N, C-alpha and C positions, 0 to 999 in steps of 0.2 A: 314642407314642414315635417310631415310624418316621417319622411325618409331621413331627415336630419336627426330627429329624435331617436329613430331606430339605430342610426349609426352611433350616436352618443351612448345609447344603452349598451350596444355591442362593445364599445371601447371600455366602458366602465366595468362590464362583466369580465372582460379579459384581465383588467387590472386587478379586480378582486380575486380572480382565480389565481393569478400569478402571486399575489400576496399570500394566499392560503398555502401555495406550494413552497414559498419561502419559509413559512412557519413549520411546515411538515418536514422539509429537507435540512433544516438547520439543527446543529447539535452543539450543546454547550461544551462537551468534551467527547473526544472520540474514544479514549481509553481511561480506565481507572488503574490505580496502583494494583499490582498483582496480576494484571492481564498478560496473556501470552497470545497475542493476536496481531493481525495486520489489517489494514484498511486502504481502500483506494478513495481518493477525493478528487472529484472532477467538478467543473462548473458548466452549467448549461444556460443558454439564453431562452427565456420563455416568451413567446408571442412578441418578440422584438421590444419587450418592455423591461423585464427584470432579469437579472442573472442570479441563479440559485445554485447552492452546493448540492452535489449528489455524493453520498457516502455509502460505501459497501464494506461491511466488517466481516472478518473471517477469523474465528478462534479455534479452528481445527488444524492449525499449522504444526509441522513437525520440524524440529531443529536439532542439529548435531554439529559437533566439531570433528572435522575429517583430517586425520594425520596424513602426511605425505613423506616421501623419502627426503633425507637431508635435514630433518628437524623442522619441517614446515607444517603449518596447519591452515585450514580454511574453515569458514563457517558456512554451513549449508542450511537453507530454509526451504522446505517443501510446502507449497500452498495449494491445497485442493480447490480447483476452480468452482466446483459445485457447491461449496460451502460459503461463498460470498452471499451476504444478506444485506439488502438495501431497504427493505420494507415494502418493496413492490415486486411481486413474482415475475411480471413481464420484463421488468428491467433486469432482474437476475438472469432470466432466460437469455436476454440479449447479450449480457456480459459473457455467459458461457459460450455463446456463438462467436462473439468478438474475439475471445481468447482461444478459440479453436479447441474446445475441450474434447471433442470427438477424436482429434488427432493426438492430443496429449492431455491427460486428465488433470495434471498439476502444472503450475509454473514454479520455477526454482530460482532462488537468489543464492549465488555462491560468491563469497568474497575472494579477492586475490589471496594467494598463499603468503603467509607471513611467519616469521620465526616466533618461538615462544616469548622471547624478549620483546619483540615488537607488539605482540598481543598484550603482554603485561604492562607495557607503557600506555597502551590505550585504556586498559582496565583501571590503571592508577591515575589516569588523567582527570583533572577536575573541570576540564573544558570539553566542549564538543569537538569531535575529530572527524575527519573525512576518511571513509573506508570505501575503496574501490572494489568493484566486482562485476559479475555478469548476471543479467536477468534472462532466463531461458523461457521462451514462450513457443510452444508447438515445435520444439526441437531446434530453434534458432536462438543464438546468444546475442544479447545487446548490452554494451558497456554502460554501466551506471555508477553513480557516486552517492553514497549514503552519508548523511550527517548524523553522527551517533553520539549520544551522551550516556555514560554508564553511572548508575546510582546504586550505592550499597544499601541493602535492606536486611531485615532480620532473616529472610529466607535465602539470601545470597546476593546476587547482582541483577539489577534490572537495566535493560538496554532500551532506550527510547530514541527515536529519530525519524528522519524522513528521507525519501528519495524524490527529487524533483526532476521531472522529465516531460516529454511530450508524446502524444500518441504516435506521431510520424516517426519519432526516434526509436519506437518499439515495433515498427512495421505494422501499425494499426491505423485504422481510419475511424475517427470519431463518429458515433452513430447519429442519425438524424431522424426526426419524426415529421412525416409529410413533407419531405424535401427540404427540411430546415426552416419551414415557415412557422410551425408550431413550437418546435424545440430543436436547438442545435447545440451540441456539446463543443466546448472550446478545446483547443489543442493541448493546453496545459493539463498535466496529470501529476498528482502527488500520491506517493505510496507512504503511508505512515505505519510505524510498527512499535510495539511495546512487548519485549521478550524477557523471559526469566532464565537465569542460569541453572536453577534447579530443575527446569523442564527441558534442558538442552543436553542431549547425550554427549558425554565425553568432555564437558566443559572444564572439569577438574584437571584435565591434562594441560590446560593453559595456565593454571594458577600454581601448580606444584613446581618445585625446583627441577632443573634439568637433571641433576644427579639422582633424585628420587625416581624420575621418570624411567630410568633404565635399570632400576634395582629388580 
């Protein structure tokens, strides 16, 4: 009887702990208007009972529009790995190790090259559009597709969107705690971003006319 009560108490304790972690790791909103940030969103299973969201934000990103020969442009986003913050120091340390920060201190997202006209069509679109590119982690490139929506604001243009992928598609292995018994991260990974045109170097080269660009 005592053993049964002890087991029931253990199960209840695990349930309450997992419920607390749900409250801790859940966010009403990742970004607010005016943010110039990215975030990763992953899901982990706790004690085989509940699945909770893990969110790490990074507002130290550097963005720029990169011109290329032939009138093409790409959008480049540099994301310093050490600036991801999830609210747990040990988790942030694990993320730095997972993303191989010692080999390359930042990860990079670079869109495919497009003409000014193609970029302007995206800027003027009222719907979400797909933008393809490469995510560079520790020197290796991985193809990804971002769903992007641009919103005109008083300060310029805000771009919000997500990249949906999986750890294995990025050459990464989801971390585990105690062999996956205590916590196991699922394969799905979401990268969310909210970026500002006035904080992006060279963005005006996409909005001015082609004739003015060469004056």
